[in-house]
C-alpha positions in Angstrom: 0.0 0.0 0.0 2.9 2.3 0.6 3.3 3.2 -3.1 -0.3 3.9 -4.0 -0.4 7.6 -3.3 -0.2 8.6 -7.0 -2.1 5.6 -8.4 -4.8 6.5 -10.9 -8.3 5.9 -9.6 -10.6 4.7 -12.4 -14.2 5.6 -11.7 -16.6 2.8 -12.6 -20.3 2.3 -12.2 -21.1 -1.2 -11.2 -24.7 -2.3 -11.1 -25.3 -5.7 -9.5 -28.8 -7.2 -9.2 -29.8 -10.2 -7.1 -33.4 -10.1 -8.1 -33.2 -13.1 -10.4 -32.4 -16.7 -9.4 -30.3 -17.2 -12.5 -26.6 -17.5 -12.0 -25.9 -14.6 -14.4 -27.2 -12.3 -11.6 -25.2 -14.0 -8.8 -21.8 -13.9 -7.4 -19.9 -16.6 -9.3 -16.5 -17.1 -7.8 -15.1 -20.5 -8.8 -13.9 -22.0 -12.1 -14.0 -25.4 -13.6 -11.2 -27.7 -12.4 -10.3 -25.3 -9.6 -9.2 -26.9 -6.3 -11.1 -25.4 -3.4 -11.6 -26.1 0.4 -14.7 -26.1 2.5 -15.2 -23.0 4.6 -17.5 -24.5 7.2 -17.8 -27.7 9.2 -20.3 -30.5 8.7 -21.1 -29.2 5.2 -23.9 -31.1 3.3 -23.0 -32.4 -0.1 -26.2 -33.1 -2.1 -27.2 -35.2 -5.1 -28.9 -32.2 -6.8 -28.4 -28.4 -6.5 -31.1 -27.8 -3.8 -31.3 -27.8 0.0 -34.2 -30.3 -0.4 -32.1 -32.9 -2.3 -30.7 -36.1 -0.8 -27.4 -36.1 1.0 -24.4 -37.6 -0.6 -22.0 -36.8 2.2 -21.4 -34.5 5.2 -17.8 -33.2 5.2 -15.6 -31.4 7.7 -14.0 -27.9 7.4 -11.0 -27.8 5.0 -12.0 -30.8 2.9 -10.3 -30.6 -0.5 -12.7 -30.5 -3.5 -12.4 -30.0 -7.2 -15.0 -27.9 -9.1 -16.6 -29.8 -12.0 -19.5 -27.5 -13.0 -22.0 -25.0 -11.6 -25.7 -25.0 -11.5 -28.0 -23.0 -13.8 -30.0 -21.7 -10.8 -28.9 -20.3 -7.5 -30.1 -20.3 -3.8 -30.2 -17.4 -1.4 -28.9 -18.3 2.0 -28.0 -15.6 4.6 -29.1 -13.1 2.0 -26.2 -14.3 -0.3 -27.3 -15.4 -3.8 -24.9 -18.0 -5.1 -25.0 -21.0 -7.5 -24.3 -24.6 -6.5 -21.2 -26.3 -7.6 -20.8 -29.9 -8.7 -17.6 -31.1 -7.0 -15.5 -34.1 -6.9 -15.0 -35.4 -3.4 -12.6 -38.2 -4.6 -12.2 -40.3 -7.7 -15.6 -42.0 -7.2 -17.9 -39.5 -5.4 -19.4 -36.3 -6.6 -22.1 -34.0 -5.4 -23.4 -30.4 -5.2 -22.3 -27.9 -2.6 -23.7 -24.4 -2.2 -21.1 -21.8 -3.2 -21.2 -19.9 0.2 -19.8 -23.0 1.9 -16.6 -22.8 -0.2 -13.6 -20.7 1.1 -12.6 -17.8 -1.1 -9.0 -18.3 0.0 -7.3 -20.9 2.1 -3.6 -20.9 3.3 -1.4 -22.4 6.0 0.3 -20.7 8.9 3.9 -19.8 8.1 5.1 -21.0 11.5 2.9 -24.1 11.9 1.7 -25.8 8.7 -0.9 -27.7 10.7 -2.8 -24.4 11.2 -5.0 -23.5 8.2 -6.9 -20.2 7.7 -10.1 -20.2 5.6 -11.6 -16.9 4.4 -15.1 -16.5 3.0 -18.5 -14.7 3.1 -20.9 -15.1 6.0 -23.9 -13.0 5.1 -25.1 -9.8 3.6 -26.6 -7.3 6.1 -28.0 -3.9 5.2 -26.5 -4.1 1.8 -23.0 -4.8 3.0 -21.0 -8.0 3.1 -20.0 -9.7 6.4 -16.9 -11.9 6.0 -15.4 -14.6 8.2 -12.0 -16.2 8.9 -12.0 -19.7 10.3 -9.0 -21.4 11.8 -8.6 -25.1 11.3 -6.1 -27.6 12.8 -6.1 -31.3 11.8 -9.7 -31.2 10.5 -11.1 -29.4 13.6 -12.2 -25.8 13.7 -10.3 -23.8 16.4 -11.8 -20.3 16.0 -14.2 -18.3 13.9 -14.0 -14.5 13.6 -16.7 -12.5 11.8 -16.2 -8.9 10.6 -17.9 -6.4 8.2 -16.2 -5.7 5.0 -15.8 -2.3 3.3 -19.2 -0.8 2.4 -20.6 -1.7 -1.0 -22.8 -4.5 -2.3 -20.5 -7.5 -3.1 -17.4 -5.3 -3.1 -14.4 -7.4 -4.0 -12.3 -8.5 -1.0 -9.2 -10.7 -0.9 -7.3 -12.2 1.9 -3.6 -13.0 2.1 -1.1 -14.2 4.7 1.9 -11.8 4.7 3.9 -13.8 7.2 4.8 -12.2 10.6 6.8 -9.3 8.9 9.6 -9.5 11.6 7.3 -9.4 14.6 8.8 -12.1 16.8 5.7 -12.4 19.1 3.3 -12.9 16.1 3.1 -16.1 14.0 1.1 -14.8 11.0 -0.4 -11.5 9.8 -3.5 -11.9 7.7 -4.6 -8.9 5.5 -8.0 -8.5 4.0 -8.1 -5.9 1.2 -11.3 -4.3 0.0 -11.1 -2.6 -3.4 -13.0 0.6 -4.5 -15.1 0.2 -7.6 -15.6 3.9 -8.1 -14.1 7.2 -6.9 -14.7 8.0 -3.2 -15.8 4.6 -2.3 -15.0 2.9 1.0 -11.8 0.8 0.6 -8.7 -0.3 2.5 -7.3 -3.1 4.5 -8.3 -5.1 7.7 -5.3 -6.6 9.5 -5.4 -9.6 11.8 -2.6 -11.1 13.9 -2.4 -14.9 14.7 -0.5 -15.2 18.0 -0.7 -17.5 21.0 -3.2 -19.7 19.1 -5.7 -16.8 18.8 -6.7 -14.7 15.8 -7.2 -11.0 16.7 -8.6 -8.1 14.5 -5.8 -5.5 15.0 -6.5 -2.6 12.6 -9.0 -1.3 10.0 -7.1 0.9 7.6 -8.6 3.4 5.1 -7.3 3.8 1.5 -9.6 6.1 -0.5 -9.2 8.6 -3.3 -11.6 11.0 -5.0 -10.2 13.1 -7.8 -7.1 14.8 -6.4 -8.0 14.1 -2.8 -6.7 11.1 -0.8 -7.0 9.6 2.6 -5.1 6.5 3.6 -3.4 4.6 6.4 -1.0 1.7 6.3 1.3 -0.2 8.7 5.1 -0.4 8.5 6.5 -3.6 10.0 10.0 -4.5 11.4 10.8 -6.4 8.2 10.0 -3.4 6.0 12.9 -1.1 4.9 11.6 1.7 7.0 10.6 -0.6 9.9 12.0 -0.7 13.5 12.6 -3.7 15.6 9.6 -4.9 17.6 7.5 -2.0 16.5 4.5 -1.5 14.2 4.4 2.0 12.7 1.1 3.4 11.6 1.3 6.0 8.8 -1.8 8.2 8.3 -1.9 10.5 5.3 -4.6 12.7 3.9 -4.5 15.7 1.5 -4.8 16.8 -2.0 -2.7 16.6 -5.2 -2.5 20.0 -6.7 -2.4 19.5 -10.4 -0.4 21.8 -12.6 -2.1 23.5 -15.5 -3.0 21.0 -18.3 -2.0 18.1 -16.0 -4.8 15.5 -15.6 -3.1 12.8 -13.6 -0.3 12.9 -11.0 3.1 12.0 -12.4 6.0 10.2 -10.9 7.8 13.6 -10.6 4.9 15.5 -9.1 5.7 17.3 -5.9 2.5 19.4 -5.6 1.0 17.6 -2.6 -0.8 19.5 0.1 -1.1 17.4 3.3 -3.9 17.9 5.8 -2.7 15.0 7.8 0.7 13.3 7.8 1.2 11.3 11.0 3.5 8.5 12.1 2.7 6.6 15.3 4.8 3.7 16.8 3.0 0.8 18.5 4.1 -2.5 20.1 2.1 -5.7 20.2 1.3 -6.7 23.8 -0.1 -10.1 23.0 -3.7 -9.0 22.5 -3.6 -5.6 20.9 -1.4 -2.8 19.6 -0.5 -0.2 22.2 1.5 3.0 21.8 5.2 2.6 22.2 6.9 4.7 25.0 
């Protein structure tokens, strides 16, 4: 995020409708032959794409599946409209699973490969998406953490494990990024620490731009070039790019930036939250 001050914001109008039960109007997230993992525990795999269909199997969190196809119709569960996916459980068994039960991203802990994190949607509430991260170890769910994404109907969010970035008391740092689809939209990053076998929401960081105005925050870790040992530095910047005459976008050489806020605050991790360094 540190180098996005002068990035060009492209203003897009995105109209998404969930009125129809056809998959063309739903959130379609997975591709044929894609390997995916179950987000939840005791997930029903069914013979046909319907909650009324007969059970083929009931599978635990983290079960590995392969996408074979998707249904022509969708089901709305927890206000999320998604298709069903025909999946291969193994070489002999197949069945349908509703798309909301499949993790959008799954990855292991950098310190302990037996720990697996699964990221996915939980529900849509008041027009905004609520997401979840579930922690799994050896087929068992250890923790579930729910949080609201950045405002916007089905705004794109991604989740990555960026390692511990040099923080010796933290095993993993997970970062959920929400992306703006038009100028001035709510966007940024949500940061989680996995430490002492617990996942904690640490910071919610803004990264917004509207024309020449910007408002953003980001974290600098010990492993970063500007980092300091055992500290997390929070940078907060807001202001305006003052365009020269006939200049429509900020260039690499532009120095005409007027800051309304330009703060740097050092924190340390006390095992449960970030506190200001002395």
